[in-house]
C-alpha positions as CSV (number, residue, x, y, z in Angstrom):
1,M,13.1,39.8,-23.2
2,L,13.6,36.4,-21.7
3,S,14.1,35.7,-18.2
4,K,14.0,32.6,-15.9
5,T,13.2,31.2,-12.7
6,Y,12.9,27.7,-11.2
7,S,10.0,25.9,-9.3
8,S,9.0,22.4,-9.0
9,A,6.1,19.7,-9.2
10,V,5.1,17.3,-7.1
11,V,4.1,13.9,-8.9
12,G,3.5,11.4,-6.4
13,V,5.3,11.6,-3.4
14,D,8.5,13.3,-5.4
15,A,9.4,16.4,-6.8
16,S,10.5,17.3,-10.5
17,T,12.2,20.6,-11.1
18,I,10.6,23.0,-13.5
19,T,11.9,25.7,-15.8
20,V,9.7,28.7,-15.4
21,E,10.2,31.0,-18.6
22,A,8.7,34.2,-19.4
23,N,9.2,36.5,-22.7
24,V,7.9,39.9,-23.0
25,N,7.5,41.3,-26.3
26,P,5.3,43.7,-28.0
27,G,1.8,43.0,-28.3
28,V,-1.0,42.1,-26.1
29,N,-2.4,38.7,-24.0
30,F,-1.4,36.6,-21.9
31,H,-0.3,33.1,-22.6
32,L,0.3,30.4,-20.3
33,V,1.6,26.9,-21.4
34,G,3.2,23.5,-20.4
35,L,-0.2,21.5,-19.1
36,P,-1.0,23.9,-16.3
37,D,-4.1,23.2,-14.5
38,S,-6.9,25.5,-13.6
39,A,-5.3,26.7,-10.4
40,I,-2.1,27.7,-12.2
41,K,-4.3,28.9,-15.1
42,E,-5.9,31.4,-12.8
43,S,-2.4,32.6,-11.2
44,Q,-2.5,35.7,-13.6
45,H,-5.4,37.7,-11.8
46,R,-3.5,36.7,-8.2
47,I,-0.2,38.2,-9.5
48,H,-1.6,40.8,-11.5
49,A,-3.2,42.2,-8.2
50,A,0.2,41.3,-6.2
51,L,2.1,43.2,-8.2
52,L,-0.3,46.4,-8.6
53,N,-0.7,46.5,-4.8
54,N,3.2,46.0,-4.3
55,N,3.7,49.6,-6.6
56,Y,4.8,47.5,-9.6
57,K,3.0,47.4,-13.3
58,W,1.1,45.1,-15.4
59,P,3.2,45.0,-18.1
60,G,1.6,46.5,-21.5
61,F,3.0,43.6,-23.9
62,R,2.4,40.5,-24.9
63,I,3.7,37.8,-22.0
64,T,4.4,34.0,-22.1
65,I,4.7,32.1,-19.8
66,N,6.5,28.6,-20.6
67,L,6.2,25.8,-17.6
68,S,8.9,23.4,-18.6
69,P,9.2,20.3,-19.1
70,A,5.9,21.0,-21.1
71,D,5.2,17.2,-21.2
72,I,4.7,17.2,-17.2
73,R,1.2,18.3,-15.5
74,K,1.6,20.8,-13.2
75,E,-1.0,21.1,-10.4
76,G,-1.3,23.6,-7.8
77,S,-1.2,27.6,-6.6
78,A,2.6,27.0,-5.7
79,Y,4.1,28.7,-9.1
80,D,2.8,32.4,-8.5
81,L,5.9,33.5,-6.7
82,P,8.3,32.4,-9.7
83,I,5.9,33.2,-12.5
84,A,6.0,37.0,-10.3
85,L,9.5,37.3,-10.4
86,A,10.3,36.1,-14.0
87,I,7.7,39.0,-15.1
88,L,9.1,41.4,-13.1
89,A,12.7,40.4,-14.3
90,A,11.6,40.1,-18.1
91,S,9.6,43.5,-18.3
92,K,13.3,45.1,-16.5
93,Q,11.4,46.6,-13.4
94,E,13.6,44.8,-11.1
95,E,17.5,43.5,-11.3
96,L,17.2,40.1,-9.2
97,P,21.0,39.0,-9.1
98,G,21.1,35.1,-7.8
99,L,17.6,34.2,-9.2
100,S,18.6,31.1,-11.5
101,E,20.4,29.7,-8.3
102,C,17.3,29.6,-6.1
103,L,14.5,27.7,-6.3
104,L,11.1,29.1,-5.6
105,V,7.5,28.0,-4.6
106,G,4.5,29.8,-2.8
107,E,1.2,31.2,-3.7
108,L,0.3,35.1,-4.1
109,S,-2.2,36.4,-2.1
110,L,-3.8,39.6,-4.1
111,D,-2.0,41.9,-1.6
112,G,1.2,40.1,-2.0
113,S,1.4,37.9,0.8
114,L,2.9,34.4,0.5
115,V,0.4,31.4,1.9
116,S,1.7,28.1,2.3
117,V,1.6,24.8,-0.5
118,R,1.8,21.5,-0.2
119,G,4.4,18.9,-0.6
120,I,7.3,21.3,0.2
121,L,9.3,18.6,2.1
122,P,10.0,16.5,-1.4
123,I,10.7,19.9,-3.2
124,V,13.2,20.7,-0.9
125,I,14.7,17.4,-1.2
126,Q,14.8,17.5,-4.9
127,A,16.3,20.9,-5.2
128,K,19.3,19.3,-2.9
129,K,19.6,16.7,-5.3
130,D,19.3,19.1,-8.6
131,G,22.6,21.4,-6.8
132,F,20.3,24.5,-5.7
133,K,22.0,26.7,-3.6
134,A,18.8,27.8,-1.8
135,V,14.6,28.1,-2.1
136,V,12.5,30.5,-1.2
137,I,9.4,29.1,0.3
138,P,6.7,30.5,2.4
139,D,7.2,31.4,5.8
140,K,4.6,28.9,7.1
141,N,6.1,26.0,5.3
142,V,9.8,26.7,7.0
143,K,9.7,24.0,9.5
144,E,8.7,21.3,7.4
145,A,11.9,22.4,4.9
146,S,14.0,22.7,7.9
147,V,14.7,18.9,8.3
148,V,16.8,19.1,5.1
149,E,20.4,19.7,5.8
150,G,23.0,21.1,3.2
151,L,20.6,23.3,1.5
152,E,19.7,27.3,2.5
153,I,16.2,27.7,3.2
154,Y,14.8,31.1,3.1
155,G,11.0,32.1,4.7
156,A,9.2,34.8,3.0
157,S,5.8,36.4,4.2
158,S,5.6,38.4,1.0
159,L,6.5,39.3,-2.3
160,K,7.9,42.2,-1.7
161,E,10.1,40.4,0.7
162,V,11.5,38.3,-1.8
163,I,12.2,41.1,-3.9
164,L,14.7,42.9,-1.2
165,H,16.3,39.7,-0.7
166,F,17.4,39.1,-4.0
167,K,18.3,43.2,-4.5
168,G,20.6,42.4,-0.7
169,E,18.7,45.5,0.9
170,G,16.6,43.0,3.6
171,L,18.1,39.6,3.6
172,I,15.8,36.5,4.8
173,K,17.0,34.6,7.8
174,V,18.2,31.2,7.0
175,S,16.2,28.7,9.1
176,E,18.7,26.2,11.3
177,P,18.0,22.3,10.8
178,K,16.6,20.6,13.8
179,S,17.2,16.8,14.5
180,S,14.5,14.3,15.2
181,E,15.5,14.2,19.0
182,E,14.8,18.0,19.4
183,L,11.7,17.5,17.4
184,K,10.1,14.6,19.7
185,T,11.0,17.0,22.5
186,E,9.1,19.9,20.8
187,L,6.2,17.6,20.2
188,R,6.2,15.1,23.2
189,R,3.5,12.8,23.1
190,S,2.0,10.5,25.3
191,F,0.5,7.1,24.2
192,P,-2.1,4.9,26.2
193,D,-0.3,2.5,28.1
194,F,-1.2,-1.4,28.3
195,A,-1.0,-1.2,32.3
196,E,-4.3,0.2,32.1
197,V,-5.6,-2.9,30.2
198,R,-7.2,-5.3,33.0
199,G,-6.6,-9.0,31.9
200,Q,-6.4,-10.1,28.4
201,L,-2.6,-11.7,28.7
202,G,-2.8,-13.8,26.0
203,V,-4.1,-10.8,23.6
204,K,-1.1,-8.6,24.8
205,R,0.8,-11.4,24.4
206,A,0.0,-11.5,20.5
207,L,0.3,-7.5,20.1
208,E,3.6,-7.9,21.6
209,I,5.0,-10.6,18.8
210,A,3.0,-8.5,16.1
211,A,5.1,-5.2,17.1
212,A,8.5,-7.4,17.4
213,G,8.1,-8.6,13.8
214,G,5.6,-6.2,12.3
215,H,2.7,-8.5,11.8
216,N,-0.8,-8.0,10.9
217,V,-3.6,-8.9,13.4
218,L,-7.4,-9.6,13.3
219,L,-8.9,-9.4,17.0
220,I,-12.5,-11.3,17.1
221,G,-14.4,-10.9,20.1
222,P,-17.7,-9.5,21.0
223,P,-18.2,-5.9,22.1
224,G,-17.1,-4.8,25.2
225,A,-14.3,-7.1,25.4
226,G,-11.6,-4.4,24.4
227,K,-10.5,-5.1,20.9
228,T,-10.4,-1.3,20.3
229,M,-8.6,-0.1,23.5
230,L,-6.1,-2.8,22.6
231,A,-5.6,-1.7,19.3
232,K,-4.8,1.9,20.0
233,R,-2.4,1.0,22.6
234,M,0.0,-0.5,20.0
235,S,1.6,2.7,19.1
236,G,3.1,3.1,22.4
237,I,5.2,-0.5,22.1
238,L,6.1,0.0,18.4
239,P,10.0,0.7,17.9
240,P,10.6,4.5,17.1
241,M,10.9,6.0,13.8
242,N,14.3,6.7,12.8
243,R,15.1,9.6,10.5
244,Y,15.1,7.9,7.3
245,E,11.6,7.0,8.0
246,S,10.4,10.1,9.4
247,I,11.5,11.8,6.3
248,E,9.7,9.1,4.4
249,T,6.5,9.4,6.1
250,T,6.8,13.4,6.1
251,K,6.4,13.4,2.4
252,I,3.8,11.5,2.1
253,H,1.5,13.4,4.5
254,S,3.3,17.1,3.0
255,V,1.8,15.9,-0.4
256,A,-1.5,14.9,1.1
257,G,-1.4,18.1,3.2
258,K,-1.8,16.3,6.4
259,L,1.0,17.9,8.1
260,K,-0.7,19.5,11.4
261,S,0.1,23.6,11.9
262,G,3.8,23.7,13.2
263,E,4.9,20.4,12.7
264,S,8.0,19.8,10.5
265,L,8.8,16.3,10.7
266,V,6.2,13.2,11.6
267,V,8.5,11.6,14.5
268,Y,5.9,9.1,15.9
269,R,4.1,6.3,14.0
270,P,1.1,7.5,12.0
271,F,-2.2,5.6,13.3
272,R,-5.0,6.0,10.9
273,S,-8.2,4.7,11.6
274,P,-10.6,5.4,8.8
275,H,-14.6,4.6,9.1
276,H,-15.7,1.8,7.3
277,S,-17.8,3.9,4.8
278,I,-14.5,4.8,3.4
279,S,-14.4,4.4,-0.4
280,D,-11.5,2.0,-2.5
281,V,-10.3,5.3,-3.4
282,A,-9.8,7.2,0.0
283,L,-8.3,4.0,0.9
284,V,-5.7,3.1,-1.7
285,G,-5.5,6.9,-3.3
286,G,-6.4,7.8,-6.6
287,G,-7.7,10.4,-8.4
288,G,-7.7,12.5,-11.5
289,F,-4.3,13.7,-10.3
290,P,-3.1,10.6,-7.6
291,Q,-3.0,11.7,-4.1
292,P,-2.3,9.1,-1.3
293,G,-4.5,7.4,0.6
294,E,-5.1,6.0,3.6
295,I,-2.9,3.0,3.5
296,S,-0.4,5.4,2.6
297,L,-0.6,7.8,5.0
298,A,-0.4,4.7,7.7
299,H,3.3,4.0,5.8
300,N,5.9,3.1,8.7
301,G,2.7,3.1,11.1
302,I,-0.5,1.2,12.0
303,L,-3.8,0.8,10.1
304,F,-6.6,0.0,12.1
305,L,-9.7,-0.9,10.7
306,D,-12.9,-1.0,13.2
307,E,-15.8,-3.5,12.5
308,L,-13.7,-5.0,9.8
309,P,-17.4,-6.9,8.2
310,E,-18.8,-3.6,8.0
311,F,-16.6,-2.6,5.4
312,K,-17.3,-2.7,1.5
313,R,-16.1,-5.7,0.3
314,T,-14.2,-4.1,-2.7
315,V,-12.4,-1.9,-0.4
316,L,-11.0,-4.8,1.6
317,E,-10.0,-6.3,-1.6
318,V,-8.1,-3.9,-2.7
319,L,-6.0,-4.2,0.3
320,R,-4.4,-7.6,-0.8
321,Q,-1.9,-6.5,-3.4
322,P,-0.5,-3.4,-1.0
323,M,-0.3,-5.7,2.0
324,E,2.4,-8.0,0.0
325,E,4.0,-5.7,-2.3
326,R,4.0,-2.9,0.9
327,K,3.4,0.1,-2.1
328,V,0.1,0.8,-4.1
329,T,0.7,1.9,-7.8
330,I,-2.1,4.1,-9.2
331,S,-2.4,4.4,-12.9
332,R,-3.9,7.0,-15.5
333,A,-3.3,7.3,-19.1
334,R,-0.7,10.3,-18.6
335,L,1.1,8.8,-15.5
336,S,1.6,5.9,-13.1
337,V,2.7,6.5,-9.6
338,D,3.9,4.9,-6.7
339,F,2.7,5.3,-3.1
340,P,4.7,3.6,-0.3
341,A,2.0,1.6,1.7
342,S,4.4,-0.4,4.6
343,F,1.8,-0.5,7.3
344,M,0.8,-2.8,9.8
345,L,-2.9,-3.8,9.2
346,I,-4.4,-4.2,12.7
347,A,-8.4,-5.1,12.1
348,S,-10.7,-6.0,14.9
349,M,-14.6,-8.0,14.4
350,N,-17.4,-8.8,16.4
351,P,-17.9,-12.8,15.5
352,C,-21.4,-12.4,14.5
353,P,-24.0,-9.7,13.7
354,C,-25.4,-10.0,17.4
355,G,-21.7,-10.1,18.3
356,Y,-22.4,-13.2,20.8
357,F,-21.6,-16.1,18.8
358,N,-19.1,-18.2,21.3
359,H,-19.5,-16.1,24.3
360,P,-18.9,-17.7,27.6
361,E,-22.4,-16.4,29.1
362,K,-24.6,-14.6,26.5
363,E,-26.4,-16.8,23.9
364,C,-26.0,-15.7,20.0
365,V,-29.3,-15.2,18.7
366,C,-28.2,-15.3,15.1
367,S,-30.5,-17.3,12.6
368,P,-28.3,-20.7,11.2
369,G,-25.9,-20.0,8.8
370,L,-25.9,-16.0,9.6
371,V,-22.6,-16.3,11.5
372,Q,-20.9,-18.2,8.3
373,K,-22.5,-15.4,6.1
374,Y,-21.1,-12.6,8.0
375,L,-17.5,-14.0,8.0
376,N,-17.9,-14.9,4.4
377,K,-17.9,-11.0,4.4
378,I,-14.0,-11.3,4.6
379,S,-12.3,-13.3,1.6
380,G,-9.9,-16.2,2.6
381,P,-7.1,-14.6,0.5
382,L,-7.3,-11.5,2.5
383,L,-7.4,-13.6,5.9
384,D,-4.2,-15.4,4.5
385,R,-2.2,-12.4,4.7
386,I,-3.1,-11.2,8.2
387,D,-0.7,-13.4,9.8
388,I,-2.0,-13.4,13.6
389,Q,-6.1,-14.4,14.3
390,V,-6.4,-13.8,17.9
391,E,-9.9,-14.2,20.0
392,V,-10.6,-11.6,22.5
393,T,-12.7,-13.2,25.3
394,P,-14.7,-10.8,27.8
395,V,-13.0,-9.8,30.9
396,S,-13.9,-11.3,34.2
397,F,-15.3,-8.8,37.2
398,D,-12.7,-9.6,39.5
399,A,-10.0,-8.8,36.8
400,I,-12.1,-5.4,35.9
401,A,-12.0,-4.6,39.5
402,S,-8.6,-5.6,40.4
403,R,-6.4,-2.9,41.5
404,E,-3.0,-4.2,40.6
405,K,-1.8,-3.0,37.0
406,G,-0.5,-5.1,34.2
407,E,3.0,-4.5,32.5
408,S,3.5,-1.2,31.7
409,S,4.0,-0.3,27.4
410,Q,7.5,0.7,28.2
411,L,8.3,-2.7,29.8
412,I,6.6,-4.2,26.6
413,Q,8.5,-1.9,24.1
414,G,11.5,-3.0,25.8
415,R,11.5,-6.8,24.7
416,V,10.2,-5.4,21.4
417,L,13.1,-3.5,20.9
418,K,15.6,-6.5,21.5
419,A,13.5,-8.5,19.2
420,R,14.1,-6.1,16.7
421,E,17.8,-5.6,17.4
422,K,18.2,-9.4,16.4
423,Q,16.0,-8.9,13.2
424,D,18.2,-5.6,12.2
425,L,21.2,-8.1,12.2
426,R,19.8,-11.1,10.7
427,F,18.8,-8.7,7.7
428,Q,22.0,-6.1,7.9
429,G,22.3,-5.1,3.9
430,S,19.1,-5.7,2.9
431,Q,17.2,-2.9,0.9
432,Q,14.0,-3.9,1.4
433,I,13.5,-6.1,4.2
434,F,13.7,-4.9,7.9
435,F,12.0,-7.1,10.1
436,N,10.1,-10.7,9.8
437,A,7.1,-9.8,8.2
438,Q,8.8,-8.5,5.4
439,M,10.3,-11.8,4.2
440,D,10.0,-13.2,1.3
441,S,9.9,-17.2,0.3
442,A,13.7,-17.5,-0.2
443,L,14.9,-15.9,2.5
444,L,11.6,-17.8,4.7
445,R,13.4,-21.1,3.8
446,K,17.0,-19.9,4.8
447,V,16.1,-18.4,8.1
448,C,13.3,-20.4,9.3
449,A,14.6,-24.0,9.2
450,L,12.7,-26.6,11.3
451,D,14.2,-29.4,13.4
452,E,12.2,-33.2,12.6
453,D,9.8,-32.6,15.9
454,S,9.1,-28.7,14.4
455,R,8.1,-30.3,11.1
456,A,5.9,-33.0,11.8
457,L,3.7,-30.6,14.4
458,L,3.5,-28.0,11.7
459,K,2.6,-30.7,8.8
460,K,-0.3,-32.2,11.6
461,A,-1.5,-28.5,12.1
462,M,-1.5,-28.0,8.2
463,E,-3.8,-31.2,7.5
464,R,-5.9,-30.6,10.5
465,L,-6.9,-27.0,9.8
466,N,-6.6,-27.3,5.9
467,L,-4.2,-24.4,5.9
468,S,-2.8,-22.8,2.6
469,G,0.6,-22.2,1.3
470,R,0.5,-18.6,2.0
471,A,-0.7,-19.5,6.0
472,Y,2.1,-21.7,6.0
473,D,4.6,-19.0,5.4
474,R,2.7,-16.7,8.1
475,I,2.9,-19.2,10.5
476,L,6.7,-19.7,10.0
477,K,7.4,-15.9,10.2
478,V,5.4,-15.3,13.4
479,A,7.3,-18.3,14.9
480,R,11.0,-16.4,14.3
481,T,9.6,-13.6,15.7
482,I,7.8,-15.6,18.8
483,A,11.8,-16.9,19.0
484,D,13.6,-13.4,18.6
485,L,11.2,-12.7,21.7
486,D,12.5,-15.4,23.8
487,H,16.2,-14.8,22.2
488,A,16.7,-18.5,20.8
489,D,18.8,-18.8,17.5
490,H,16.5,-21.6,16.0
491,I,12.7,-22.2,16.0
492,K,11.9,-24.7,18.2
493,S,8.5,-26.5,18.5
494,N,7.1,-24.5,21.2
495,H,7.2,-21.4,19.2
496,L,5.7,-23.1,16.0
497,A,2.8,-24.4,18.9
498,E,2.4,-20.9,19.9
499,A,2.3,-19.5,16.2
500,V,-0.2,-22.0,15.3
501,Q,-2.7,-21.0,17.7
502,Y,-2.7,-17.5,16.4
503,R,-5.2,-18.6,13.4
504,S,-8.5,-18.3,15.1
505,L,-10.4,-18.3,12.4
506,D,-8.8,-21.4,10.7
507,R,-10.4,-23.5,13.6
508,D,-13.4,-25.9,12.9
509,F,-15.5,-24.2,15.3
510,W,-15.7,-21.0,13.7
511,G,-19.0,-20.5,12.0
512,V,-20.5,-23.7,13.0
513,Q,-23.8,-23.1,14.9
């Protein structure tokens, strides 16, 4: 006899509905077809034990399981539950009405209890699109799935509980969706405050501009100047994520298995800080069955690369295309997967191997040419893609010992939000552009029109610093953000002059001993 249940396969950050067909007829053996991986092939033994431990029989017939469509590769252990129920229905051990209207996901333990699985959020979103009335998932995944509205979500703890639910003898409680604000209240988080940072007014200003326009930043300075401390406070001044951004970010973390226990929705912008020993695959994503890397886990948030020149050259070079396109494409022989990667890059570095080149008090001990060799570890095309390059100088004793607090993150965030409101109006109706750093060349010429004085100033800066065309675009984007913070409708020469100052590595004295 033939029976059908429905499950889901996650490819990239999206899911596809899979039909699980079970056919039981005279004969012997167990066949599992439809491009299953090793974890799915081993499901026979888990299901066999789970059925016996719940007082069911393993059918003494020929069992054929087909995962359709057969040309999509299936991965993971989430098919245990739908396969087990399909076998019970096909062997007539149970009558399970309503099985065809529900999507099933879950790994089975040998005693029949359900174990949590990855990628629940994209699975539930796709189930809603495909018209399913309900989904049955492990109860440990319920919080994650409950952010999707308009679908009945049942969380079960065991195979027996699911069977009783379909028989109408022990209905599982439907989970109630929660709003982003409720989740923020539950997961209230405090960020390090800019008020704790003494001095560094110029760097704080640069980071405020970066937050307001979504610009990439490079902080250059000696050890102990406060580069890492400043970078870690960026999360507290960025605009809060809206629900669309939260769901998009949560999908990536769900697929990667990075959601924290009890977390249902990523409501705060990610801050990812990989070690400089990271491989290029771990950074951008990949593998035989592609998984998201650090740049995708930082989607809608911050990717912080501390000690930038210490990263391998190949690792840094793979960043170039994702920084422009805000996505990364992983291609394999059988499939091609797109992972979102719209992140703000914050990088920090010492100016030389010893760390004291251009220091106001300490002398650099690096040999001639070593500073330039150290800076050359970062390619020109990568530097061009970093909008703001700012020098972080050591703080004086008087500033460190001062009891006077600086501006709080909350106050700075207020100005950032007002600037973002202007950008929301400017890019209203656009599906791809949400803030100044994302503007393309055509929109840049329209939004960043210059008067004669500003044009002359920029021409002089371009000729003196020998800037590239990409650096020209970056300066205009930063100037537009500075004008937004100044509540100005048009870019003025003072906005442009400040934007040019944030190109530290383009100046002549860098790398010259």
